[in-house]
N, C-alpha and C positions, 0 to 999 in steps of 0.2 A: 525432391521429394515433399518438402513443405509448401512449395509454390503450388503443387497440385491441388492442396486443400482449399486455396482461394475460391475454387469453382465448385466445391462439394460442401454446401451449407449444412446439410445434415452430419456429415463426419466432424465439421467444426463445433456444432453444438453438442455432439457426443463427447469429444475431446475436452471441452469446456466443462461439461457436466463432471466428468470423470476426474478431472483437475480439480474442480471445485470441492468435490467430496473428499479427495486427497487432502486438500488445503485445510478443510474443516477437520478432518480426522486428526491431522498432525498438530493442529492448533488445540484440539481437545486433549490428545496424547501429552502435550507439553504443559497443558494446564492454564492456557491464555484464555479459556473460555470460562474460567471460574472468576467470580465477582471478586472474591477475596484476594486472588493474586493480582487482577487488574488494580485494586485499590491500593494494594501493597506497593505495586509499581508506581502509583502516583504519589504515594507517601515516602517513596524511596527507599522502602524497607525490602521489597522482593523485586529482583532485576530479571524474573524469569521472561517477562514479555520482551525487554529490551534484547536479551539473549536470542529470543527467537526471531526477532524481526532482524537483529543484525546477521545471523546466519542466514536467513533468508535473502538479505542483500547480497552476501557473498556469493552463494550459490546462484542467484538470478543474475548479478552482474557477470561472473565468469560464463554462466550458461548462455545468456543473450549474445554477449560478446563473442564467444567462441562459435555459435551458429552463424553469427554475422560474418566472421572471418571465412568460414567455410562456404560461404554462400547459400547457407540454408534458410536465412532469414534477412529481412529488411527492417531497419528502424524508421519510424516516423514520428519524430518529436513533434509535439503539439506545442504551438505557441502559447506564451503565457505573460502574465504582468503581475506587479505587485498586488494590483487591485483584485485580480481573480484569485490570487493566493490568500488576500486577507478576507475576501468573501467566504471561500471555501474554508478556511481555517476557523471562521468564526461559526459556521453552520456546524462543521465537525466537532470543533471544541464545545459548542452548546449541547450537543447531543452526548458527548463523551462525559462532560461534566454532570449532566443531569442523570444518566442512566450506569454510566461506569463501563460501557461497551463502545468498541468501534464497530464499523459495518462488518467486518470480517469476523469478529469475536462474536457479534449477535449472531450471524448465520449458525456458527459453530455451537453456541449455547442453545439456540432453538434445537439444532440437531440433537443435543444431548437432554433435551426436555426441560430446559429452564424457562418457566412461565414468565418471569420478569422480562426476560430477552424477546419472547415472542409477543407479550402484550405491549410492553413499553418500547421495546426495540423495533419491531416491525412496523407498528403504528407510527412511531417517531419518524422512521424513515420515510413512510407514505407521506406523513404531514410535512416534513421537512422538504420533500422532493416537490411537494405541490406549492409550498410557499416560495420555493426557488423558482419554479415555473411561472408563477404567477408575478414575481418580481422581476424575472429575468430581463424582460425589454427595457426596463428603467435602468437596471444595474449595469447591462451592456453598453447602454449610452453614457453612463457615467463613471462610477467608481471602478469597474472593471478594465477600463481604458488606461488607468493610471499606472505609471512605471512600466510600459510596454517593454518586454526584452524578447519578443519573438521566439524563436525556436534555437536560442544559443545554447550550447552545451560547453563544458570545460574545454574538451578537445578542440572545439571549433575555435572557441576564445583565446585559447593558446597556440593554436595552429599546429597541433601535435597529433600523432597517431592516438586512437583511443585507448589503446594498451598502455602507454605512457601514463595515462591517468587512471585506467582501471587497476593496474597491477599494485601501485602504492596505495590506493584507497582500500582495496582488499587487504592487502598487508596490514594496513592500519587497523582496520575494523577486526582482523584476526588478534593483533596484540590488545586491543581492548576487551575482546572475548576473553582473551588468556588472563588479563588482569581481573576481570570481573570474577572469574572462576578461581583464581588464587587467593583473591581478596574474600572469597566465601560469599560474595554478593549474588 
C-alpha cells in the first residue's frame, strides 16, 4: 500500500500537507504554540511541551516500527556525526533562544495568527537557512566531519531486534509521563 506512494508525488504532497495541518492543529490545541507556554517550559515551570513531545515520540516510535514490521514502510537512517549535531544544535538553539519558538511551533503559531512568529520566526528561518547554505561547503569540510558515527542505531549497536529497544524506551517514556502528571507538572 505505502510503497505505491513512492511513484505518486501529488499524493505524497497532499498527505504531507494534511499531516502538517493536523500536526499544527494538535500543537495549537495542546498549547505548544503559545509563547508563555514555551517560556514556561524553558523555565521548568510548565511541562506542557515536554508532555506533548514525549507523547509524540511514543506514538511515532510504535507507529513507525509497527509499519516496518508489517512491511508497510522502510527506515532509511541518515548518517550523522557529533559535528553535524553541534552545528544543528547551535542553529536551532540560537533561534529558539532568540524567539522562543522551534520550527514546528512557529508554523503552528503563524497558523493561529501570532505576528511575532510570522515576522521573527519565518524571517529567522529564511535567514538561518541562507546562512547555513552559504557556510555549508566550509562546514562540510571541517567541523561537520568530527565524530562521525554513520547510520548507527541502538538496535544495530547491540545487535538486537528493534522491538527489544523500542518497548523498554516507550515504557520508560510512559512512566515519565505518568510521573509528570502525578507530580502536577
